[in-house]
C-alpha positions as CSV (number, residue, x, y, z in Angstrom):
1,M,58.4,16.8,-6.7
2,K,56.6,19.8,-5.0
3,N,53.4,19.1,-7.0
4,L,53.1,15.4,-6.6
5,I,53.2,15.9,-2.5
6,Y,50.6,18.6,-3.0
7,L,48.6,16.3,-5.1
8,S,48.2,13.4,-2.5
9,I,47.5,15.8,0.6
10,V,44.5,17.2,-1.7
11,A,44.0,13.0,-2.7
12,L,44.1,12.5,1.1
13,F,41.9,15.1,1.8
14,I,39.1,14.3,-0.8
15,L,39.5,10.8,0.9
16,S,38.9,11.7,3.9
17,C,35.9,13.8,3.6
18,Q,33.3,11.6,2.0
19,G,31.2,9.8,4.6
20,E,30.2,5.9,5.6
21,P,28.6,4.2,1.8
22,T,25.0,4.4,2.4
23,K,23.5,0.9,3.5
24,T,20.6,-0.8,2.4
25,I,17.9,-1.8,4.9
26,D,16.1,-4.8,4.2
27,L,12.3,-4.4,5.1
28,K,10.3,-7.1,5.5
29,E,6.4,-7.6,5.6
30,E,5.2,-7.3,9.2
31,P,3.0,-6.1,11.3
32,V,3.2,-3.1,12.3
33,N,2.3,-1.8,15.6
34,L,1.7,1.9,16.2
35,D,0.6,0.8,20.0
36,H,-0.7,-1.8,21.9
37,E,-4.2,-2.2,20.7
38,K,-3.7,-1.5,17.1
39,S,-2.2,-3.6,14.6
40,L,-2.3,-2.6,10.7
41,V,-2.2,-6.2,8.9
42,L,-5.1,-6.1,6.0
43,P,-7.7,-8.6,7.0
44,W,-8.3,-9.8,3.4
45,S,-5.2,-10.3,0.5
46,V,-5.2,-11.6,-2.8
47,Q,-3.3,-13.8,-4.0
48,M,-2.7,-16.2,-7.3
49,N,-3.6,-20.1,-6.8
50,D,-1.2,-21.7,-8.5
51,S,-3.3,-24.9,-9.5
52,T,-5.9,-22.9,-11.3
53,Q,-4.1,-19.7,-11.7
54,V,-7.2,-17.8,-10.4
55,M,-7.2,-14.7,-8.2
56,E,-8.7,-15.2,-5.0
57,I,-9.5,-12.9,-1.9
58,R,-8.2,-14.7,1.4
59,R,-9.4,-13.6,4.4
60,D,-6.1,-13.5,6.9
61,P,-6.5,-15.0,10.1
62,N,-4.1,-13.5,12.2
63,A,-5.7,-9.8,11.6
64,D,-7.4,-8.2,14.7
65,T,-10.4,-5.8,13.0
66,N,-12.0,-5.3,16.6
67,N,-10.7,-1.9,17.4
68,L,-9.2,-0.8,14.2
69,Q,-11.3,2.4,12.7
70,P,-11.3,3.4,8.8
71,E,-8.5,5.2,8.7
72,D,-5.9,2.5,10.1
73,M,-7.2,0.3,7.4
74,V,-6.2,2.9,4.8
75,D,-2.8,3.1,6.9
76,A,-2.2,-0.4,6.3
77,L,-3.2,-0.5,2.8
78,N,-1.0,2.7,2.4
79,L,2.4,0.8,4.2
80,K,1.4,-2.6,2.1
81,Y,1.0,0.0,-1.5
82,P,3.3,2.7,-1.0
83,Q,3.1,3.5,-4.3
84,I,-0.7,4.0,-3.7
85,I,-1.9,6.6,-1.5
86,L,-5.0,6.4,-1.1
87,S,-7.0,9.2,1.4
88,W,-10.0,8.8,3.7
89,N,-12.4,11.2,3.3
90,K,-15.6,10.3,5.4
91,Q,-18.5,7.4,6.0
92,E,-22.1,8.5,5.0
93,G,-24.5,6.0,6.3
94,D,-23.1,2.4,5.0
95,K,-20.6,4.2,2.1
96,A,-16.8,4.8,2.8
97,F,-15.5,8.0,0.9
98,V,-12.1,7.4,-0.4
99,S,-9.8,9.0,-2.8
100,I,-6.6,8.5,-4.8
101,A,-4.8,11.8,-5.5
102,D,-1.9,10.2,-8.0
103,A,-3.8,7.3,-9.3
104,T,-1.0,6.8,-12.1
105,Y,0.3,3.3,-10.4
106,L,-2.7,1.8,-10.4
107,T,-4.3,2.9,-13.4
108,Q,-1.3,2.8,-15.4
109,Q,1.5,0.5,-14.3
110,S,-0.2,-2.5,-12.3
111,G,-2.2,-4.0,-15.2
112,S,-5.6,-4.7,-15.2
113,G,-4.9,-7.8,-12.5
114,G,-2.4,-5.6,-9.9
115,A,-5.8,-2.5,-10.2
116,E,-8.3,-5.6,-9.7
117,A,-6.5,-7.3,-7.0
118,Y,-6.2,-3.1,-5.2
119,L,-9.3,-2.9,-5.4
120,A,-10.9,-5.7,-4.1
121,E,-8.4,-5.9,-1.1
122,A,-9.2,-2.1,-0.3
123,T,-12.9,-3.0,-1.0
124,Y,-12.9,-6.2,1.2
125,S,-10.5,-4.3,4.2
126,L,-12.8,-1.6,4.3
127,T,-16.0,-3.0,4.4
128,E,-14.4,-5.1,7.3
129,I,-15.1,-2.2,9.3
130,A,-18.5,-2.5,10.9
131,G,-21.1,-0.2,9.3
132,I,-19.1,-0.1,6.1
133,A,-20.9,-1.8,3.1
134,V,-20.1,0.2,0.1
135,V,-16.8,1.8,-0.8
136,E,-17.2,5.1,-3.2
137,F,-13.1,5.4,-4.9
138,S,-12.6,8.8,-6.3
139,F,-9.7,9.0,-8.6
140,K,-8.2,10.0,-12.3
141,E,-9.8,7.0,-15.0
142,G,-6.7,4.9,-16.3
143,D,-6.2,2.1,-18.6
144,H,-6.5,-0.4,-15.8
145,A,-8.8,0.6,-13.0
146,R,-11.9,3.1,-12.8
147,P,-13.5,5.1,-9.7
148,G,-16.8,4.6,-8.9
149,I,-18.9,2.6,-5.6
150,Y,-17.5,-1.0,-5.2
151,T,-19.1,-4.0,-3.1
152,R,-17.8,-7.5,-2.4
153,E,-19.6,-8.3,-4.7
154,D,-18.0,-7.0,-7.4
155,F,-14.9,-9.1,-6.4
156,K,-16.2,-12.8,-7.1
157,F,-12.7,-14.2,-8.7
């Protein structure tokens, strides 16, 4: 009997020490405002045309790029694609230099279409910044993407 009482006390003690269950938070894809003047919304996105089954690059009419710096555009890309962390390196003339330290998701897991869509969105968005016409991507080449110099002309869907 004593063993049953001790066992009951131990069981109650263990159960009372457990914290609240973890809560799932539903993250919606909404613009993130870091301050009152900047909104991290990509001005361009790649979408599949339902009727033609062809990828199209579309401008977001709500995107305001007036006060954005290249680093802001990189932050917006990283928010949209958290599995591909893009880093801003520098700008020389009209060329932006960016890199991806771990490009495994881009080059091996996103498929050729996903990789092309990401590079198109990144290139179009970064070249939306005044003074940037070319983007040089630096990352380890994989099956679905290769590093190099890209312009908007490289993505005519």
